[in-house]
N, CA, C and O atoms as a printed pandas DataFrame, in Angstrom:
     atom_number atom_name residue_name chain_id  residue_number  x_coord  y_coord  z_coord
0              1         N          MET        A               1  -39.017   -2.981  -96.134
1              2        CA          MET        A               1  -38.113   -3.494  -95.570
2              3         C          MET        A               1  -36.819   -3.223  -96.230
3              4         O          MET        A               1  -36.979   -3.418  -97.435
4              5         N          ASN        A               2  -35.569   -2.849  -95.962
5              6        CA          ASN        A               2  -34.184   -3.257  -96.332
6              7         C          ASN        A               2  -34.038   -4.563  -96.352
7              8         O          ASN        A               2  -34.696   -5.115  -95.470
8              9         N          PRO        A               3  -33.261   -5.457  -97.203
9             10        CA          PRO        A               3  -32.670   -6.638  -96.555
10            11         C          PRO        A               3  -32.048   -6.430  -95.841
11            12         O          PRO        A               3  -32.485   -6.971  -94.825
12            13         N          ALA        A               4  -30.844   -5.736  -95.566
13            14        CA          ALA        A               4  -30.282   -5.423  -94.296
14            15         C          ALA        A               4  -30.740   -5.510  -93.527
15            16         O          ALA        A               4  -30.100   -5.922  -92.560
16            17         N          GLU        A               5  -32.310   -5.169  -93.336
17            18        CA          GLU        A               5  -32.781   -4.476  -91.522
18            19         C          GLU        A               5  -33.385   -5.908  -91.793
19            20         O          GLU        A               5  -34.216   -5.829  -90.889
20            21         N          ILE        A               6  -33.684   -7.530  -92.496
21            22        CA          ILE        A               6  -34.337   -8.214  -92.285
22            23         C          ILE        A               6  -33.764   -9.184  -90.789
23            24         O          ILE        A               6  -32.546   -9.348  -90.731
24            25         N          VAL        A               7  -34.556   -9.746  -89.728
25            26        CA          VAL        A               7  -33.926  -10.522  -88.905
26            27         C          VAL        A               7  -34.463  -11.708  -88.867
27            28         O          VAL        A               7  -35.671  -11.940  -88.851
28            29         N          THR        A               8  -33.356  -12.701  -88.849
29            30        CA          THR        A               8  -33.769  -13.787  -88.923
30            31         C          THR        A               8  -33.741  -15.340  -87.964
31            32         O          THR        A               8  -33.878  -16.507  -88.328
32            33         N          VAL        A               9  -33.523  -14.786  -86.745
33            34        CA          VAL        A               9  -33.646  -15.077  -85.649
34            35         C          VAL        A               9  -34.726  -14.931  -84.965
35            36         O          VAL        A               9  -34.872  -13.791  -84.525
36            37         N          SER        A              10  -35.730  -15.851  -84.656
37            38        CA          SER        A              10  -37.047  -15.469  -83.819
38            39         C          SER        A              10  -36.956  -16.366  -82.430
39            40         O          SER        A              10  -36.351  -17.438  -82.464
40            41         N          VAL        A              11  -37.493  -15.962  -81.369
41            42        CA          VAL        A              11  -38.025  -17.010  -80.510
42            43         C          VAL        A              11  -38.961  -17.357  -80.563
43            44         O          VAL        A              11  -39.932  -16.617  -80.719
44            45         N          LEU        A              12  -39.056  -19.192  -80.402
45            46        CA          LEU        A              12  -40.275  -19.757  -80.649
46            47         C          LEU        A              12  -40.625  -20.066  -79.089
47            48         O          LEU        A              12  -39.762  -20.520  -78.337
48            49         N          THR        A              13  -42.067  -19.762  -78.619
49            50        CA          THR        A              13  -42.304  -20.062  -77.654
50            51         C          THR        A              13  -43.660  -21.165  -77.918
51            52         O          THR        A              13  -44.583  -20.854  -78.671
52            53         N          CYS        A              14  -43.607  -22.644  -77.087
53            54        CA          CYS        A              14  -44.147  -23.020  -76.991
54            55         C          CYS        A              14  -45.612  -23.137  -76.527
55            56         O          CYS        A              14  -45.648  -23.615  -75.394
56            57         N          PRO        A              15  -47.085  -22.802  -77.131
57            58        CA          PRO        A              15  -48.132  -22.826  -76.663
58            59         C          PRO        A              15  -48.394  -23.704  -75.413
59            60         O          PRO        A              15  -48.666  -23.170  -74.338
60            61         N          ALA        A              16  -48.330  -24.760  -75.520
61            62        CA          ALA        A              16  -48.057  -26.069  -74.683
62            63         C          ALA        A              16  -47.671  -25.692  -73.095
63            64         O          ALA        A              16  -48.247  -25.563  -72.015
64            65         N          CYS        A              17  -46.575  -25.616  -73.552
65            66        CA          CYS        A              17  -45.574  -25.699  -72.274
66            67         C          CYS        A              17  -44.777  -24.483  -71.966
67            68         O          CYS        A              17  -44.146  -24.258  -70.933
68            69         N          GLY        A              18  -44.895  -23.775  -72.964
69            70        CA          GLY        A              18  -43.934  -22.094  -72.407
70            71         C          GLY        A              18  -42.929  -22.618  -72.612
71            72         O          GLY        A              18  -42.185  -21.824  -72.035
72            73         N          HIS        A              19  -42.264  -23.403  -73.017
73            74        CA          HIS        A              19  -40.617  -23.427  -73.586
74            75         C          HIS        A              19  -40.162  -22.677  -74.657
75            76         O          HIS        A              19  -40.742  -22.742  -75.741
76            77         N          ALA        A              20  -39.111  -21.912  -74.468
77            78        CA          ALA        A              20  -39.414  -20.837  -75.778
78            79         C          ALA        A              20  -37.247  -21.017  -76.182
79            80         O          ALA        A              20  -36.400  -21.248  -75.320
80            81         N          ARG        A              21  -36.986  -20.813  -77.658
81            82        CA          ARG        A              21  -35.591  -21.389  -77.804
82            83         C          ARG        A              21  -35.684  -20.499  -78.835
83            84         O          ARG        A              21  -36.681  -20.589  -79.553
84            85         N          ALA        A              22  -34.699  -19.484  -79.119
85            86        CA          ALA        A              22  -33.888  -19.205  -80.497
86            87         C          ALA        A              22  -33.495  -19.637  -81.581
87            88         O          ALA        A              22  -32.298  -19.616  -81.866
88            89         N          GLU        A              23  -34.636  -20.223  -82.592
89            90        CA          GLU        A              23  -34.364  -20.235  -83.727
90            91         C          GLU        A              23  -33.551  -19.332  -85.204
91            92         O          GLU        A              23  -33.591  -18.104  -85.278
92            93         N          THR        A              24  -32.977  -20.059  -86.090
93            94        CA          THR        A              24  -32.758  -19.156  -87.214
94            95         C          THR        A              24  -33.694  -19.393  -88.224
95            96         O          THR        A              24  -33.790  -20.535  -88.674
96            97         N          MET        A              25  -34.485  -18.380  -88.704
97            98        CA          MET        A              25  -35.655  -18.649  -89.728
98            99         C          MET        A              25  -34.916  -18.944  -91.000
99           100         O          MET        A              25  -33.827  -18.577  -91.442
100          101         N          PRO        A              26  -35.707  -19.596  -91.366
101          102        CA          PRO        A              26  -35.369  -19.809  -93.208
102          103         C          PRO        A              26  -35.574  -18.745  -94.464
103          104         O          PRO        A              26  -36.683  -18.621  -94.983
104          105         N          THR        A              27  -34.883  -18.290  -94.736
105          106        CA          THR        A              27  -34.852  -16.552  -95.423
106          107         C          THR        A              27  -35.986  -16.986  -97.291
107          108         O          THR        A              27  -36.678  -16.145  -97.863
108          109         N          ASP        A              28  -35.875  -17.815  -97.557
109          110        CA          ASP        A              28  -36.359  -18.402  -98.712
110          111         C          ASP        A              28  -37.612  -19.300  -98.493
111          112         O          ASP        A              28  -38.276  -19.277  -99.530
112          113         N          ALA        A              29  -38.210  -20.109  -97.509
113          114        CA          ALA        A              29  -39.475  -20.610  -97.400
114          115         C          ALA        A              29  -40.118  -19.847  -96.038
115          116         O          ALA        A              29  -39.769  -18.972  -95.246
116          117         N          CYS        A              30  -41.100  -20.597  -96.233
117          118        CA          CYS        A              30  -42.228  -20.740  -94.779
118          119         C          CYS        A              30  -42.227  -21.626  -94.577
119          120         O          CYS        A              30  -42.674  -22.442  -95.382
120          121         N          GLN        A              31  -41.520  -22.139  -92.898
121          122        CA          GLN        A              31  -41.845  -23.093  -92.089
122          123         C          GLN        A              31  -43.002  -23.715  -91.030
123          124         O          GLN        A              31  -43.355  -23.201  -89.968
124          125         N          TRP        A              32  -43.502  -25.012  -91.650
125          126        CA          TRP        A              32  -44.719  -25.259  -91.449
126          127         C          TRP        A              32  -45.325  -25.601  -89.998
127          128         O          TRP        A              32  -46.362  -25.229  -89.450
128          129         N          TYR        A              33  -44.055  -26.638  -89.494
129          130        CA          TYR        A              33  -44.098  -27.238  -88.761
130          131         C          TYR        A              33  -42.865  -27.001  -87.479
131          132         O          TYR        A              33  -41.842  -26.411  -87.829
132          133         N          TYR        A              34  -42.961  -27.399  -86.218
133          134        CA          TYR        A              34  -41.430  -26.951  -85.851
134          135         C          TYR        A              34  -42.506  -27.813  -84.090
135          136         O          TYR        A              34  -43.526  -27.505  -83.474
136          137         N          GLN        A              35  -41.421  -28.960  -83.979
137          138        CA          GLN        A              35  -41.252  -29.679  -82.588
138          139         C          GLN        A              35  -40.722  -28.881  -81.536
139          140         O          GLN        A              35  -39.714  -28.178  -81.592
140          141         N          CYS        A              36  -41.612  -29.079  -80.418
141          142        CA          CYS        A              36  -41.200  -28.517  -79.198
142          143         C          CYS        A              36  -40.049  -29.416  -78.925
143          144         O          CYS        A              36  -40.100  -30.636  -79.081
144          145         N          GLU        A              37  -38.814  -28.638  -78.435
145          146        CA          GLU        A              37  -37.888  -30.170  -77.734
146          147         C          GLU        A              37  -38.019  -30.348  -76.231
147          148         O          GLU        A              37  -37.500  -31.323  -75.688
148          149         N          ALA        A              38  -38.729  -29.394  -75.509
149          150        CA          ALA        A              38  -39.476  -29.502  -74.460
150          151         C          ALA        A              38  -40.273  -31.126  -73.942
151          152         O          ALA        A              38  -39.884  -32.121  -73.332
152          153         N          CYS        A              39  -41.665  -30.649  -74.635
153          154        CA          CYS        A              39  -42.922  -31.448  -74.778
154          155         C          CYS        A              39  -43.348  -32.263  -75.981
155          156         O          CYS        A              39  -44.397  -32.870  -76.196
156          157         N          HIS        A              40  -42.489  -32.146  -76.548
157          158        CA          HIS        A              40  -42.410  -32.443  -77.932
158          159         C          HIS        A              40  -44.115  -32.052  -78.661
159          160         O          HIS        A              40  -44.434  -32.911  -79.484
160          161         N          THR        A              41  -44.720  -31.417  -78.556
161          162        CA          THR        A              41  -45.990  -30.821  -79.448
162          163         C          THR        A              41  -45.305  -30.080  -80.352
163          164         O          THR        A              41  -44.461  -29.192  -80.231
164          165         N          LEU        A              42  -46.020  -30.809  -81.637
165          166        CA          LEU        A              42  -45.688  -30.395  -83.039
166          167         C          LEU        A              42  -46.926  -29.003  -83.442
167          168         O          LEU        A              42  -48.146  -29.039  -83.600
168          169         N          LEU        A              43  -45.820  -27.744  -83.507
169          170        CA          LEU        A              43  -46.248  -27.013  -83.781
170          171         C          LEU        A              43  -46.903  -26.569  -84.743
171          172         O          LEU        A              43  -46.265  -27.254  -85.543
172          173         N          LYS        A              44  -47.774  -25.910  -85.536
173          174        CA          LYS        A              44  -48.595  -25.590  -86.869
174          175         C          LYS        A              44  -49.141  -24.036  -86.911
175          176         O          LYS        A              44  -49.842  -23.418  -86.110
176          177         N          PRO        A              45  -48.638  -23.713  -87.962
177          178        CA          PRO        A              45  -49.677  -21.919  -88.056
178          179         C          PRO        A              45  -50.665  -22.047  -87.364
179          180         O          PRO        A              45  -51.148  -23.076  -86.892
180          181         N          LYS        A              46  -51.009  -20.952  -87.280
181          182        CA          LYS        A              46  -52.494  -20.518  -86.810
182          183         C          LYS        A              46  -53.584  -20.597  -88.251
183          184         O          LYS        A              46  -53.305  -21.073  -89.352
184          185         N          PRO        A              47  -54.274  -20.260  -88.016
185          186        CA          PRO        A              47  -55.344  -19.853  -89.118
186          187         C          PRO        A              47  -54.794  -18.609  -89.649
187          188         O          PRO        A              47  -54.725  -17.619  -88.920
188          189         N          GLY        A              48  -54.480  -18.587  -90.614
189          190        CA          GLY        A              48  -54.349  -17.307  -91.450
190          191         C          GLY        A              48  -52.789  -16.573  -91.526
191          192         O          GLY        A              48  -52.412  -15.570  -92.130
192          193         N          ASP        A              49  -52.041  -17.567  -90.608
193          194        CA          ASP        A              49  -50.752  -17.247  -90.548
194          195         C          ASP        A              49  -49.976  -18.238  -92.114
195          196         O          ASP        A              49  -50.520  -19.099  -92.806
196          197         N          CYS        A              50  -48.534  -17.640  -92.218
197          198        CA          CYS        A              50  -47.842  -18.626  -93.255
198          199         C          CYS        A              50  -47.039  -19.520  -92.867
199          200         O          CYS        A              50  -46.570  -20.327  -93.669
200          201         N          CYS        A              51  -46.761  -19.534  -91.670
201          202        CA          CYS        A              51  -45.948  -20.279  -90.392
202          203         C          CYS        A              51  -45.739  -20.229  -89.257
203          204         O          CYS        A              51  -45.980  -19.156  -88.704
204          205         N          VAL        A              52  -45.199  -21.376  -88.434
205          206        CA          VAL        A              52  -45.088  -21.016  -87.143
206          207         C          VAL        A              52  -44.266  -19.809  -87.105
207          208         O          VAL        A              52  -45.118  -19.003  -87.480
208          209         N          TYR        A              53  -43.313  -19.184  -86.934
209          210        CA          TYR        A              53  -42.792  -18.192  -87.061
210          211         C          TYR        A              53  -43.420  -16.837  -86.586
211          212         O          TYR        A              53  -43.047  -16.013  -85.750
212          213         N          CYS        A              54  -44.695  -16.910  -87.561
213          214        CA          CYS        A              54  -45.290  -15.715  -87.361
214          215         C          CYS        A              54  -46.513  -16.418  -86.474
215          216         O          CYS        A              54  -47.222  -15.490  -86.086
216          217         N          SER        A              55  -46.958  -17.490  -86.073
217          218        CA          SER        A              55  -47.955  -17.841  -84.820
218          219         C          SER        A              55  -47.061  -17.900  -83.622
219          220         O          SER        A              55  -47.691  -17.521  -82.634
220          221         N          TYR        A              56  -45.801  -18.239  -83.331
221          222        CA          TYR        A              56  -45.278  -18.338  -81.990
222          223         C          TYR        A              56  -43.831  -17.475  -81.870
223          224         O          TYR        A              56  -43.351  -17.274  -80.754
224          225         N          GLY        A              57  -43.332  -17.102  -82.787
225          226        CA          GLY        A              57  -41.966  -16.425  -82.779
226          227         C          GLY        A              57  -42.387  -14.948  -82.437
227          228         O          GLY        A              57  -43.455  -14.369  -82.637
228          229         N          SER        A              58  -40.958  -14.423  -81.733
229          230        CA          SER        A              58  -40.809  -12.990  -81.302
230          231         C          SER        A              58  -40.806  -12.120  -82.690
231          232         O          SER        A              58  -41.232  -10.966  -82.643
232          233         N          VAL        A              59  -40.297  -12.703  -84.014
233          234        CA          VAL        A              59  -40.365  -12.011  -84.925
234          235         C          VAL        A              59  -40.920  -12.926  -86.392
235          236         O          VAL        A              59  -40.735  -14.068  -86.813
236          237         N          PRO        A              60  -41.480  -12.042  -86.733
237          238        CA          PRO        A              60  -41.837  -12.663  -87.903
238          239         C          PRO        A              60  -41.186  -13.715  -88.979
239          240         O          PRO        A              60  -40.118  -14.278  -88.735
240          241         N          CYS        A              61  -41.816  -13.901  -90.018
241          242        CA          CYS        A              61  -40.899  -14.886  -91.011
242          243         C          CYS        A              61  -40.148  -13.758  -91.671
243          244         O          CYS        A              61  -40.532  -12.612  -91.436
244          245         N          PRO        A              62  -39.020  -13.972  -92.550
245          246        CA          PRO        A              62  -38.577  -12.866  -93.279
246          247         C          PRO        A              62  -39.458  -12.632  -94.258
247          248         O          PRO        A              62  -39.938  -11.507  -94.393
248          249         N          PRO        A              63  -39.775  -13.609  -95.030
249          250        CA          PRO        A              63  -40.837  -13.145  -95.873
250          251         C          PRO        A              63  -42.164  -12.383  -95.367
251          252         O          PRO        A              63  -42.962  -12.206  -96.287
252          253         N          ILE        A              64  -42.372  -12.138  -94.743
253          254        CA          ILE        A              64  -43.331  -11.145  -94.013
254          255         C          ILE        A              64  -42.771   -9.787  -93.890
255          256         O          ILE        A              64  -43.243   -8.761  -94.378
256          257         N          GLN        A              65  -41.721   -9.906  -93.188
257          258        CA          GLN        A              65  -41.049   -8.794  -92.925
258          259         C          GLN        A              65  -40.875   -7.870  -94.205
259          260         O          GLN        A              65  -41.064   -6.664  -94.361
260          261         N          SER        A              66  -40.499   -8.750  -94.958
261          262        CA          SER        A              66  -39.797   -7.705  -96.105
262          263         C          SER        A              66  -41.404   -7.698  -97.360
263          264         O          SER        A              66  -41.312   -7.081  -98.421
264          265         N          ALA        A              67  -42.477   -8.318  -97.055
265          266        CA          ALA        A              67  -43.466   -7.916  -98.097
266          267         C          ALA        A              67  -44.676   -7.495  -97.252
267          268         O          ALA        A              67  -45.450   -6.631  -97.664
268          269         N          GLY        A              68  -44.856   -8.178  -95.933
269          270        CA          GLY        A              68  -45.932   -7.351  -95.346
270          271         C          GLY        A              68  -47.173   -8.762  -95.304
271          272         O          GLY        A              68  -47.372   -9.690  -96.089
272          273         N          LYS        A              69  -47.544   -8.535  -94.559
273          274        CA          LYS        A              69  -48.510   -9.904  -94.602
274          275         C          LYS        A              69  -49.246   -9.997  -95.766
275          276         O          LYS        A              69  -49.181  -11.107  -96.295
276          277         N          ALA        A              70  -49.796   -9.332  -96.220
277          278        CA          ALA        A              70  -50.948   -9.286  -97.187
278          279         C          ALA        A              70  -50.289   -9.832  -98.438
279          280         O          ALA        A              70  -50.951  -10.606  -99.130
280          281         N          ASP        A              71  -48.711   -9.423  -98.904
281          282        CA          ASP        A              71  -48.041   -9.668  -99.691
282          283         C          ASP        A              71  -46.873  -10.990  -99.794
283          284         O          ASP        A              71  -46.308  -11.485 -100.769
284          285         N          ALA        A              72  -46.826  -11.202  -98.777
285          286        CA          ALA        A              72  -45.545  -12.115  -98.157
286          287         C          ALA        A              72  -45.430  -13.167  -98.770
287          288         O          ALA        A              72  -44.324  -13.104  -99.307
288          289         N          CYS        A              73  -45.967  -14.236  -99.055
289          290        CA          CYS        A              73  -46.092  -15.020  -99.587
290          291         C          CYS        A              73  -46.615  -15.238 -100.874
291          292         O          CYS        A              73  -45.808  -16.079 -101.271
292          293         N          HIS        A              74  -47.285  -15.094 -101.664
293          294        CA          HIS        A              74  -47.801  -15.078 -102.577
294          295         C          HIS        A              74  -46.777  -14.450 -103.905
295          296         O          HIS        A              74  -46.182  -13.387 -104.080
296          297         N          GLY        A              75  -46.925  -15.637 -104.648
297          298        CA          GLY        A              75  -46.232  -16.297 -106.064
298          299         C          GLY        A              75  -44.672  -16.514 -105.711
299          300         O          GLY        A              75  -43.822  -16.332 -106.582
300          301         N          ARG        A              76  -44.327  -16.910 -104.403
301          302        CA          ARG        A              76  -42.981  -17.249 -104.194
302          303         C          ARG        A              76  -42.981  -18.605 -103.852
303          304         O          ARG        A              76  -41.923  -19.228 -103.764
304          305         N          GLY        A              77  -44.304  -19.227 -103.610
305          306        CA          GLY        A              77  -44.169  -20.934 -104.047
306          307         C          GLY        A              77  -43.893  -21.407 -102.552
307          308         O          GLY        A              77  -43.738  -22.627 -102.512
308          309         N          CYS        A              78  -43.801  -20.866 -101.471
309          310        CA          CYS        A              78  -43.219  -21.213  -99.866
310          311         C          CYS        A              78  -44.646  -21.417  -99.186
311          312         O          CYS        A              78  -44.625  -21.837  -98.029
312          313         N          CYS        A              79  -45.891  -21.165  -99.779
313          314        CA          CYS        A              79  -46.953  -21.189  -98.641
314          315         C          CYS        A              79  -47.876  -22.210  -99.055
315          316         O          CYS        A              79  -48.829  -22.579  -98.369
316          317         N          GLY        A              80  -47.496  -22.778 -100.490
317          318        CA          GLY        A              80  -48.306  -23.815 -101.180
318          319         C          GLY        A              80  -48.980  -23.292 -102.178
319          320         O          GLY        A              80  -49.710  -24.003 -102.869
């Protein structure tokens, strides 16, 4: 994917209460935690996902968009 086509805003939807909010994603790292502003549930990535945007967002994170799921964070240091 062309870097100009990377989407940086994703709507996170809380699985506990259904609250949704548009958030700007970091472009150089994965975001592992997000606290819902409505019910205060701490969201964590589902098994196999690198971040909360890939698990609960309307758009996957920029590393996934640019590299694809298999290669997204390997060697970038964003997933540990």
